N, C-alpha and C positions, 0 to 999 in steps of 0.2 A: 503494498499499500504505500501511496505517496502523499505526503502532506496537502500538495496541490490540488489532489483528486476530494480532500473532504471539505466539507462545509468549513467556511473560515469566517470569522469576525474579529475585527481588529478596531479598538477605540483609542484615542489620543490621551485621554485622561479619565478617570473615572473609578467608580467603586466595584465594578463588576462586569462580565460581558453582559451583552443584551441578548435575551433568548426569546424568541418568538413562541407564542403558544403552541404551535406545531412542533418546536423542538421539545418542549416541556412533556407534550403528550407523546412523543416518540420515546423519550426515555423512560416514562412511566408505565408504557404499553409493553414493555417486555416483560415477561413472567420469568420468575426465578429469582436467585438471591441477589441482593444488592451489596457492593462493596465500594470503598473509597479511601481516600487519603489526602492530606493536606500538609504542606510544610513551606518554609522559606530557607533556601540554601543556596550555597555558592554554585553557579552553572556548572561548574566542573565537576560537581559530585552528585548532580540530580539523577543520573541514570542509575547510580549505585543505590541511592536513596529509595527511588521508587522500586527498584529490583529488591530491595530488603524488606519493604513494606506492603507490596502488593504482589500476589502470588502469580507466576506466569500462567499457571492453570486459568485462573480468574480473567487475566487479559485475553487469553485464547477464547475461552468460553463465553466472554461477554458478548450480548446482543448490541448493546450501544455503550458508547463511552462519551462523557463530556469532559474535556481537558481545558481548563481555565488557566491561564498564564499571567501572572504580574511580572512584569519584566523592567530592569534598569534601562536608562538611555544609552548605556554602554555596552549592551548586549545586541547583537546583530540577528536579524531575522534567519540568516545563515546557520549562526550558532544553533538557534531554536530548531531549525530543520535538522541539521545533523543528530542533534540529541533526541528530538520526539520522535524521527525516523525509527530509530532502535526500539522504541515502544510500539509504534503503529505496526511494525513488521512482524511483532507476535501476535497482534490480532487477528482473527480470522477474517476472511475475505467478506463475510456477512456482517462483520461488525458496523453499524452506523457510527460514525465519529463527528461529534460536535467539538469545533476546536475554536479559542478565542484568545486574544491577546491584549492585554492592557498595559500601557506604559505607566511606570511609577517611578518616579524621580528620589523617592525615598530609599530605594533598596540598592543603588548602584550596581556591582557585579553580581548581586544575587538573583534568584528567580524565586518566585512564590508561585506553587501551584496547587491546583486542586483537581483531583480525578476522581470521578464517578462513575461506576461500571454498574450496568442493569442487565438483567437477563441471565444471569451466570447459571 
């Protein structure tokens, strides 16, 4: 899976990504277990942090996933693509991924992330 193939939402400044009602319905329509994790960490450690806190099984079995990122101005979208591609590659082809980014001047080289998996 490629990030550019997924639904993408990017805001300049704000408190959270903007979800449409259809996005919320998509997440809630999947039957099964729900899992999630949130943290703020240096971008270099984000993949290890996710791997230590969300199982590969849950990532692969999820029918939908919401990924919301808060990124500092010093972090490029190329860095985000490189790191998130590792996560998206684990997901099944049927997983519907909602992905959004918010720029946050308060976190410099860190990344805040929230991941919600449904339909596991």
